[in-house]
N, C-alpha and C positions, 0 to 999 in steps of 0.2 A: 549340391549347392557349392559354389566356388568359395575359395578362401576370402576373396574380396567382398562378396555378398555377406558372408558370415561376419567378417570384421565390421561391416557397416551396421548390421543388426546389433552386434555387441556394443558398438559405439553409441547407437541410438538408445539402447537400454540404459547404459550408465549416464547418458545425458538426461534421460527422463528421471532417473533416480536422483540425480543432482537437483533437478527442478523441484522435486517433491521434498527434499530434505534441506535445502538452503534456508537460512534463517531470515528470509525476506519473503513477504507475501507477494505472490504473483497471480494476477487476475488478467485474463484476456477477454475483451469485450468486442462484439461486433457493432455495426452502425446502429442497431436497434437496442444497444446496451444490454444484450443478452450475454450471459456469462458462458464462455467457451472453455476456459481453463481456470482452475481453482486449486492451488497447490497445498501441500501439507501444512505450511504456516497458517494459511487462511482457514483450513479445516480445524487445526488445533485451537485457534483463537476464537473462531465463530461457533464451533460445535456442529457445523454443517458439512456433510460429506460432499465431494464433488458431484456425485450423482443427485444430490438434493438441490443443487444450485444450477447445474448445467441447463442451458437454454431458457433460464428464467431471467427476467430483467433485474438489473441492479436495484432499481427503484421499488420493485415489488418485494424484494427481500430486505431492503434497507430503506424503509419509508422516511427515515430521518434525513436522508440525503436529498437536498433540494434538486429536483430534476432540472429546473430551468438553469440554475447556477452551474451544475455539473455538465450539462449539455453544452453550455457556452464554453466552458473550460476545455472540453474534449473536442469541440468543433475545430479549433486551430490545429490540434494534433492530426485529426483526420484530413483536413483540407490543405494545410500548409506543411504537413509532415515535420512539424517542429515539436520539440518536447515541451511539456507543461509540468509545473510543479505546484504542489500544495504543501506548505510548511506548517508545522505545529504552532508556530507563532501567529499565523494567519487564521488557522482553524485547528484546534487541539487534536481533532481526529476526524477521519472520514467514516471509518467503521468503529462503532461504539463497542470496542472489545474491552473486557475487564483486564485490569493489570494483573499479570500472573506472578507477581513478586509479593506474596502475602506477608513476608517477614520484613524485608528491606523496603518494600514499596510503600510510598506515602501517598500515591495518587490512585484514585479509584479506577481510572480508565487509562488505556494505553494511548500515549501521545504518539502521533504518526507524522512522518514526512512521506509524501506520495510523489512519484515521478511517473509521468505518462509518456509513452513513446509510440510512434506509428510503427506498425508491422506491415512492411511492403511485401505483397504476394509475388509469385513468380511472374505474373503478367504486369507487374508494376503498379497495381492498384493498392490503395490502403483501405481494406475492408475491416481491419481489426486494429485495436490498440492494446498495448500492454501497460498495466499499472503495476508498479513495484511499491510495496508498502513496507516502510522501515519503522521499526519500533524505536522511538526517540524518548521514551519515558524517563530513562535515567538522566539524559541531558536536560530535559525540561524540568525535572524535579530539582536538579542541581542549580539551574538558572533561577528558578523560583526561590530557592533557599538563599542564594547569593543576593538577590534583590531584597529579600526580607531582612537580611543582615545589614545591607546598606541603609535601608530605612531606619532600622534600629540604631545603627551607628549615628546617623544624621540627627535622630531625636535626642540621643545622649550627648552628642557633641555638635550642637548647631554652629553653623558658620557665622562668625562675628563680622559685622560690617564696620 
């Protein structure tokens, strides 16, 4: 094996390790919404191994996700090659994962931001999309606390006309 080929294998290996250990959920779906990639973040928060979810549809594993709604959202990504976003303000979570901060966490579930991107294959087709799942629980809890303090302040000190 040449040094070049060995270097490529080693580079591929550390890239795969990075994909598995990054603190962001990564899910790759095909056009039938079958899961093709399920990284370590998703495994840790769902309790499902990649081998448990691979080639199963997103909707069979997560029946709480509205198929019609999510399909419409993903259609633009597949067809227009544009990114799509789901923020925790629009929808607190896509995946109903428990909040893993038992001491400091005030929220029962993980608030999430989701970014969906087209994955263009070597032949130029978009047969897969990538979803990146970001844990926004701390930001959501802070914003909720701030809003509660504002309401409390306004009740204690009403604006005089």
